[in-house]
N, C-alpha and C positions, 0 to 999 in steps of 0.2 A: 504494500500500500504506500509506504513512504517513498519507495523508488519511483512509483507511478506519479506521485505528487511532485517529486523532484524533477522528473523528466518533463512534466507539464509546465512547471515553473521555468525550467530551462528553455523550453520551446517559446513560452510567452515573453520572457524578459531578457533572454540572452541575445546580445547584438549579433547580427549576421555579418557584421563587418570585422569585428575584432574579438568576439567571443565573450566580452565583458557583459555583466548585467547592466541594463540601461532602463531606468524608470523615468528619470528626469534629467534635464541638462540646463545649462545656461540659456536664457532666451535668445533666439535668433532675431534678425532685423524685423521680420514681420510681427513677431510677438512684442518686441519693444515698441513698434509703432502703435500697435493696439493698446498697450498699457499706457503709453503717453497720451493718446487720444482719449482713452477712457478716463484717465485722471483729470485731464483738462476739462472734459465734459462734466465730470462730477464736481470739481472745485469751482470752475468758472460758471457753469450752468448758463451758457448763452442762449438767447432766444433767436429765432429767425434763421437766417442763412448760415451764420457761424455755428449754431447748434446742429443744424442739419449736416453741414460739412464735417463736423467732428463725428457725428453718428455714422456717416458714410465711410469716412476714413477708418474708424474703429471696426466697423462691420466688415469692410473689405479686407483689412489686414488680418482679422481673426479668421475669416474664411480662407484667405490665401494660406495662412499658417496651417489650418486644418487639412487643406488639400495637399500641401507640401508634406505633412506628416503621413497622410494616406499613401502618397506616391513614394516618398523617400525615407519613411520611418525605419529605424534600425532594427526593429523587432515587431512582432505581431501586436504587442501591447501598445506601442506608439502608433501603429496604423489603426488599431481599433479606437484609440483616443482621437485620432484625426477624424474618423468616421463619426464618432459621437459628437464632437464639437461641430462638425459640418452640418449634421442633422439638426442640432440645437439652433445654430445660427439660421439655417434655412427655415426651420419651423417658426422661429421668431419673425422672420421676414414675411412668411405666408400668413402669420397671425395678425399682422398689422392692418 
């Protein structure tokens, strides 16, 4: 049982590039853009065109990050994370 769980964890979390376990990493450019736009939107809370522009930039950056993880994620966990975030963002857009 333990060996099966270990092989499942290896499959899910082990990097296909270098064999290390990868769950998280430093944010890449797309995620940094999302964080910056979201913080500005939250702190500044502009109305009108500026608020819409920050929303568009944040949403586009997060969607780009999610699709990048889906395509280039180092392991299945990262790819599933990309799918989950992409579905969350698209669901939010469809719900508007």
